[in-house]
C-alpha angles and dihedrals in degrees: 000000000000091000092050092067088058096051122097117272111263137195108207096169127034114159138166105231143186093205138010120194100175145313106336094356111105143126112234126214101242117217095019097224132125135203112247116243094020123103111249127186122209139169120216111222116195134177118197128203129194096021121147133223135201131208107254123215129316094312091074091233118156118236132196120185112207131164128191136199121195127199127182118211133188119235086259088062094251111143110234103171 
């Protein structure tokens, strides 16, 4: 456990979904393709490994600060969102 906090951050699971119920329980969009010009809704489900948390304030609550950025590409590599 002590060495895990020193390891590089990893994302073992990253899936576009129609629904997420809880950790590890989700409905993936399969195949993850969308029709151009049509509104599509999706949820990005992500699991992280090797992150670290710190105790926050006097309440002894654990805090983990994470940010994310999402980009959508066409098969050609063109960024569309």
